C-alpha positions as CSV (number, residue, x, y, z in Angstrom):
1,X,69.8,64.4,-29.0
2,X,68.7,61.4,-27.1
3,X,72.3,60.1,-27.5
4,X,73.6,63.3,-26.0
5,X,71.2,63.0,-23.0
6,X,72.3,59.5,-22.5
7,X,75.9,60.5,-22.6
8,X,75.3,63.2,-20.0
9,X,73.7,60.7,-17.7
10,X,76.5,58.2,-18.1
11,X,79.1,59.8,-15.9
12,X,77.0,59.4,-12.8
13,X,76.6,55.6,-13.4
14,X,80.1,54.7,-14.5
15,X,81.9,51.9,-12.7
16,X,84.9,54.1,-11.7
17,X,82.9,56.6,-9.8
18,X,83.4,59.7,-12.1
19,X,81.8,62.9,-10.8
20,X,79.3,61.5,-8.4
21,X,82.0,59.7,-6.4
22,X,84.1,63.0,-6.4
23,X,81.3,64.9,-4.7
24,X,80.7,62.2,-2.1
25,X,84.5,62.1,-1.4
26,X,84.6,65.8,-0.8
27,X,81.7,65.5,1.7
28,X,83.4,62.8,3.5
29,X,86.7,64.7,3.6
30,X,84.9,67.8,5.0
31,X,83.3,65.6,7.7
32,X,86.6,63.9,8.5
33,X,88.3,67.3,8.9
34,X,85.6,69.5,10.3
35,X,84.3,67.2,13.0
36,X,87.7,66.7,14.8
37,X,88.4,70.4,14.6
38,X,85.0,71.2,16.0
39,X,85.5,68.7,18.8
40,X,89.0,70.0,19.6
41,X,87.6,73.6,19.8
42,X,84.8,72.6,22.1
43,X,87.3,70.6,24.3
44,X,89.7,73.5,24.5
45,X,87.0,75.9,25.4
46,X,85.8,73.6,28.2
47,X,89.4,73.0,29.4
48,X,90.3,76.7,29.6
49,X,87.0,77.7,31.2
50,X,87.8,75.3,34.0
51,X,84.9,72.8,33.4
52,X,87.0,69.8,32.3
53,X,89.6,70.1,35.0
54,X,86.8,70.3,37.6
55,X,85.1,67.2,36.2
56,X,88.4,65.3,36.3
57,X,89.2,66.5,39.8
58,X,92.3,68.3,38.7
59,X,91.9,71.4,40.8
60,X,90.2,73.6,38.2
61,X,89.1,76.7,40.0
62,X,89.2,76.4,43.7
63,X,86.7,78.2,46.0
64,X,89.5,79.3,48.4
65,X,91.4,82.4,47.5
66,X,95.2,82.1,47.6
67,X,96.8,83.7,50.6
68,X,97.5,87.3,49.9
69,X,100.3,89.2,51.6
70,X,99.1,91.7,54.1
71,X,98.7,95.2,52.7
72,X,101.6,97.6,53.2
73,X,100.5,100.1,55.9
74,X,102.5,103.1,57.2
75,X,103.2,103.3,60.9
76,X,104.3,105.9,63.4
77,X,107.0,105.4,66.0
78,X,107.5,107.6,69.1
79,X,111.1,108.7,69.5
80,X,112.3,109.3,73.0
81,X,112.5,113.0,74.1
82,X,115.7,114.7,73.2
83,X,117.0,117.8,75.1
84,X,120.2,119.4,73.7
85,X,122.0,122.7,74.2
86,X,122.3,124.7,70.9
87,X,125.4,126.2,69.5
88,X,125.3,129.9,70.7
89,X,129.0,130.7,70.8
90,X,129.8,133.0,73.8
91,X,126.2,134.0,74.5
92,X,123.9,132.7,77.2
93,X,123.1,129.0,76.8
94,X,120.1,128.0,74.7
95,X,118.3,124.6,74.8
96,X,116.1,122.7,72.4
97,X,113.5,120.1,73.6
98,X,112.3,117.9,70.9
99,X,109.6,115.1,70.9
100,X,109.0,113.6,67.5
101,X,107.3,110.7,65.8
102,X,108.9,108.9,62.9
103,X,106.7,107.7,60.1
104,X,107.8,104.6,58.2
105,X,106.4,103.2,54.9
106,X,105.8,99.7,56.1
107,X,104.5,98.7,59.6
108,X,106.3,95.4,59.4
109,X,109.6,97.3,59.8
110,X,108.8,98.5,63.3
111,X,111.1,95.9,65.0
112,X,114.0,97.0,62.8
113,X,113.3,100.7,63.6
114,X,113.2,99.9,67.4
115,X,116.6,98.3,67.1
116,X,118.0,101.4,65.4
117,X,116.8,103.9,68.2
118,X,120.2,104.3,69.8
119,X,121.7,105.2,66.4
120,X,118.8,107.5,65.6
121,X,119.2,109.3,69.0
122,X,122.9,109.7,68.4
123,X,122.6,111.1,64.9
124,X,119.7,113.5,65.9
125,X,121.5,114.7,69.0
126,X,124.8,115.3,67.1
127,X,123.0,117.3,64.4
128,X,120.8,119.3,66.8
129,X,123.8,120.4,69.0
130,X,125.3,122.1,65.9
131,X,122.2,124.2,65.2
132,X,122.0,127.9,66.2
133,X,118.7,129.2,67.6
134,X,118.3,131.5,64.5
135,X,118.2,128.4,62.2
136,X,115.1,127.1,63.9
137,X,113.0,130.3,63.5
138,X,110.0,130.3,61.3
139,X,108.4,127.7,59.2
140,X,111.4,127.6,56.8
141,X,113.6,126.6,59.7
142,X,111.2,123.9,60.9
143,X,111.0,122.6,57.3
144,X,114.8,122.4,57.0
145,X,115.0,120.7,60.3
146,X,112.4,118.1,59.2
147,X,114.3,117.4,56.0
148,X,117.6,117.0,57.7
149,X,116.1,114.6,60.3
150,X,114.4,112.5,57.6
151,X,117.7,112.2,55.8
152,X,119.6,111.2,58.9
153,X,116.8,108.8,60.0
154,X,117.0,107.0,56.6
155,X,120.7,106.5,57.0
156,X,120.5,105.3,60.7
157,X,117.5,103.0,60.2
158,X,118.6,101.5,56.8
159,X,116.9,99.3,55.3
160,X,113.8,100.8,56.9
161,X,112.3,103.6,54.7
162,X,111.5,106.7,56.8
163,X,108.9,108.8,55.0
164,X,108.4,111.7,57.5
165,X,109.4,113.1,60.9
166,X,106.5,114.7,62.8
167,X,107.1,117.1,65.5
168,X,105.0,116.6,68.6
169,X,106.8,119.2,70.7
170,X,109.6,121.5,69.9
171,X,110.7,124.1,72.5
172,X,113.6,126.5,72.1
173,X,114.6,128.2,75.3
């Protein structure tokens, strides 16, 4: 048995390295692979969190917010007063007096809408002259008038987007 015990102890002390050098080689291999991976992971974390770019003066996270575009705000535009005679056929003359405000989606488009006022007045006046007094009666008539004026305003003021026409004064006489 003593020969067997000596044989079992021999592989650790052999000149070629045997089992003992294999275990030490694996430990070194793990260190050589794990340490660079760990350092790369820590470095990537510091880089993407903004710490490393800040240390190197590469901008990182700045304290100033980037310039944001102004928010889109709706705006109202006062249309000039329109007075037209309505289509009554052979009956006594009837007139419509209309004051309206035009609502646009973006207040930055007000100069474009101002430039389109002559076209708007022409389209509104032409449409209103063809109306009969009966077509303006009741809330349904007012609603139809509003929808028609919005459609015409969108055509006349293109590319400005008209969202609504608000009646300030509407008098049929």
